[in-house]
C-alpha positions as CSV (number, residue, x, y, z in Angstrom):
1,M,49.2,78.9,69.6
2,R,48.9,82.6,69.8
3,R,52.5,82.9,71.0
4,A,53.7,80.9,68.0
5,S,51.7,83.1,65.6
6,I,53.3,86.2,67.1
7,L,56.8,84.7,66.9
8,F,56.2,83.7,63.3
9,S,54.9,87.2,62.4
10,V,58.0,88.8,64.0
11,F,60.3,86.4,62.2
12,A,58.6,87.0,58.8
13,F,58.8,90.8,59.3
14,C,62.5,90.7,60.2
15,T,63.2,88.4,57.2
16,A,61.5,90.7,54.8
17,G,63.5,93.6,56.2
18,L,66.8,91.7,55.7
19,I,65.8,90.7,52.1
20,A,65.0,94.4,51.3
21,Q,68.3,95.5,52.9
22,N,70.3,93.0,50.8
23,A,68.5,94.1,47.6
24,D,69.3,97.7,48.6
25,L,73.0,96.8,49.1
26,A,73.1,94.9,45.8
27,Q,71.8,97.9,43.9
28,Y,74.3,100.1,45.7
29,Q,77.1,97.8,44.7
30,T,75.9,97.9,41.0
31,W,76.1,101.7,41.1
32,M,79.6,101.5,42.6
33,K,80.8,99.1,39.9
34,T,79.3,101.4,37.2
35,G,81.1,104.4,38.7
36,V,84.4,102.6,38.9
37,A,84.1,101.3,35.3
38,A,83.2,104.9,34.1
39,Q,86.2,106.3,35.9
40,R,88.6,103.8,34.3
41,A,87.0,104.4,30.9
42,M,87.4,108.2,31.3
43,M,91.1,107.7,32.2
44,A,91.6,105.6,29.1
45,G,89.6,108.2,27.0
46,V,91.8,111.0,28.3
47,T,94.9,109.1,27.4
48,A,93.6,108.2,24.0
49,K,92.2,111.8,23.5
50,D,88.8,110.2,22.7
51,A,86.3,113.0,23.4
52,G,83.3,110.7,22.7
53,A,84.4,108.1,25.3
54,I,85.1,110.8,27.8
55,K,81.7,112.4,27.4
56,E,79.8,109.0,27.5
57,N,81.6,107.8,30.6
58,S,81.4,111.1,32.3
59,A,77.6,110.9,32.1
60,K,77.6,107.3,33.3
61,G,79.8,108.1,36.2
62,A,77.8,111.2,37.1
63,E,74.6,109.2,37.1
64,A,76.0,106.4,39.2
65,F,77.5,108.8,41.8
66,D,74.2,110.7,41.9
67,S,72.4,107.5,42.7
68,I,75.0,106.7,45.4
69,A,74.5,110.1,46.9
70,K,70.7,109.5,47.2
71,Y,71.4,106.0,48.7
72,W,73.6,107.6,51.4
73,G,70.9,110.3,52.0
74,T,68.5,107.6,53.0
75,K,71.1,106.3,55.5
76,Q,71.5,109.8,57.1
77,K,75.2,109.9,56.2
78,P,75.8,113.5,55.1
79,D,79.6,113.0,54.8
80,A,79.0,110.1,52.4
81,V,76.4,112.1,50.4
82,K,79.1,114.9,50.1
83,F,81.7,112.4,48.9
84,A,79.3,111.1,46.3
85,E,78.2,114.5,45.1
86,D,81.8,115.6,44.8
87,A,82.5,112.5,42.7
88,R,79.5,113.2,40.6
89,D,80.7,116.8,40.0
90,A,84.2,115.6,39.3
91,S,82.9,113.1,36.7
92,K,81.0,115.9,35.0
93,A,84.1,118.1,35.1
94,V,86.2,115.6,33.2
95,A,83.9,116.0,30.1
96,E,83.6,119.8,30.6
97,A,87.4,120.4,30.8
98,T,88.8,122.0,27.6
99,D,92.3,120.5,27.8
100,E,94.1,117.4,29.1
101,A,95.4,119.2,32.1
102,G,91.9,120.0,33.2
103,Q,90.7,116.5,32.6
104,Q,93.6,115.1,34.6
105,A,92.8,117.5,37.4
106,A,89.1,116.5,37.5
107,L,90.2,112.8,37.4
108,G,92.5,113.5,40.4
109,K,89.6,115.0,42.3
110,L,87.4,112.1,41.5
111,Q,90.0,109.6,42.7
112,G,90.4,111.6,45.9
113,T,86.7,111.5,46.7
114,C,86.7,107.8,46.1
115,R,89.7,107.3,48.5
116,G,88.1,109.6,51.1
117,C,84.8,107.7,51.2
118,H,86.3,104.3,51.0
119,T,88.5,105.2,54.0
120,V,85.4,105.8,56.1
121,Y,82.9,103.2,54.6
122,R,85.1,100.3,53.6
123,N,87.2,97.9,55.6
124,G,89.3,96.2,53.1
125,S,86.9,94.4,50.9
126,E,84.1,94.7,53.4
127,F,81.4,97.3,53.2
128,K,80.6,99.3,56.4
129,Q,77.3,101.2,56.9
């Protein structure tokens, strides 16, 4: 009976850990989707010369990438933290740019950081930790 209790306790503890890990990953994926949507909206805003849309989505992207940096910090992945911080800074730079060339340059940097991180931490459509 005691052995069954121990086994049940270990199973319950492991299950709780997996549930928390899945919730953590789900929140991460929400931040990623927000960052991607903000990036696309900034690109459209630059094309349309819509300063309001650029500013709004720059803030959304920066917030999402800041959360992503914190997520990777808890995973002890300094390279991923750096990618996310660079993406956050590039998102802010789109709104801070004074002309379209500057905005395009910042968007290019943002896309480069996304590509760099995805090369390391994604395998096609699968997420790697």
